MITI-953706 format. One record per residue (C-alpha): residue in three letters; x, y, z. Coordinates in steps of 0.05 Angstrom, whole numbers, padded with zeros to 5 digits, always signed. Layout:
<recs>
ALAXYZ...
</recs>
This chain:
<recs>
MET+00002+00000+00001ALA+00030+00071-00021GLU+00025+00122+00031GLU-00015+00180+00009GLU+00023+00252+00011ILE-00015+00310+00024GLN-00008+00363-00027PRO-00003+00435-00004GLU-00063+00451-00040GLU-00102+00399+00001ALA-00076+00416+00060ALA-00127+00459+00109PRO-00109+00533+00107ALA-00086+00555+00181ASP-00130+00606+00212PRO-00093+00673+00216PRO-00079+00700+00287LYS-00135+00738+00313PRO-00115+00808+00337VAL-00112+00818+00411ASP-00166+00860+00439GLU-00136+00917+00480GLY-00190+00914+00535LYS-00180+00837+00540ARG-00100+00842+00557THR-00085+00831+00626LYS-00046+00880+00667LEU+00008+00825+00671ALA+00019+00823+00595ARG+00020+00897+00590ARG+00074+00901+00647ARG+00111+00846+00611GLU+00110+00884+00547GLY+00132+00949+00581ALA+00191+00911+00614ARG+00211+00887+00543SER+00213+00956+00513PHE+00240+00995+00570GLN+00319+01001+00568PRO+00353+01022+00632GLY+00417+01022+00605LEU+00403+01074+00547TRP+00371+01117+00597LEU+00426+01114+00647ARG+00469+01135+00585LEU+00427+01189+00559LEU+00418+01222+00628PRO+00490+01245+00642ALA+00497+01258+00560GLY+00437+01309+00571ALA+00469+01341+00631ALA+00535+01351+00596VAL+00496+01389+00534VAL+00467+01434+00582TYR+00526+01444+00620LEU+00564+01461+00559ALA+00512+01507+00533PHE+00510+01544+00599PHE+00591+01545+00600ILE+00595+01574+00532GLY+00541+01624+00538LEU+00565+01649+00607ASN+00639+01652+00579THR+00625+01694+00513HIS+00651+01766+00540ARG+00722+01787+00507VAL+00786+01789+00552LYS+00855+01814+00534VAL+00908+01755+00526SER+00983+01781+00535PHE+01038+01748+00495VAL+01107+01766+00510PHE+01115+01819+00448SER+01041+01831+00436SER+00970+01823+00464THR+00904+01814+00429ARG+00830+01812+00454VAL+00790+01742+00446SER+00731+01713+00473LEU+00741+01678+00538ILE+00715+01612+00518TRP+00766+01609+00464VAL+00819+01621+00512VAL+00790+01568+00559LEU+00778+01516+00505LEU+00847+01529+00473SER+00880+01524+00546GLY+00845+01459+00552ALA+00865+01425+00482LEU+00939+01446+00494GLY+00939+01417+00571ILE+00914+01355+00540VAL+00963+01351+00480LEU+01021+01371+00529GLY+00995+01310+00580VAL+00994+01260+00524LEU+01061+01279+00496LEU+01093+01276+00570SER+01061+01212+00588GLN+01090+01182+00522LEU+01158+01210+00538TYR+01154+01183+00606ARG+01134+01114+00580PHE+01187+01112+00527ARG+01241+01129+00580ARG+01217+01077+00629ARG+01212+01026+00574ALA+01286+01045+00552ALA+01313+01040+00625HIS+01276+00975+00635THR+01308+00944+00571ALA+01377+00971+00589LYS+01376+00940+00656THR+01353+00874+00631ALA+01403+00876+00577LYS+01464+00879+00617PRO+01493+00805+00633
</recs>
């Protein structure tokens, strides 16, 4: 006896899922859905980022008046915010360069110490 195969045309069509009525959903189901969509890590990152943007806006707004910057042979007047930002950038660059110099000298001293018999 040969087994009869069910052809796709002969198979009974499955009923499409019925939409869930909002009124019939349980409180627990809504809470679970909210728990899946709420991302506390995202909010924990966005809160400090937003605070930093607000702080930066106030910082720039409060430091827009012009100040006199004196060099050895000349002087100029610039906005205070540029003095602050350029001083900070210069400090970061010098800090990185000095740390690399320290690291290079420390590594050279270590290799010289271990190379001696």
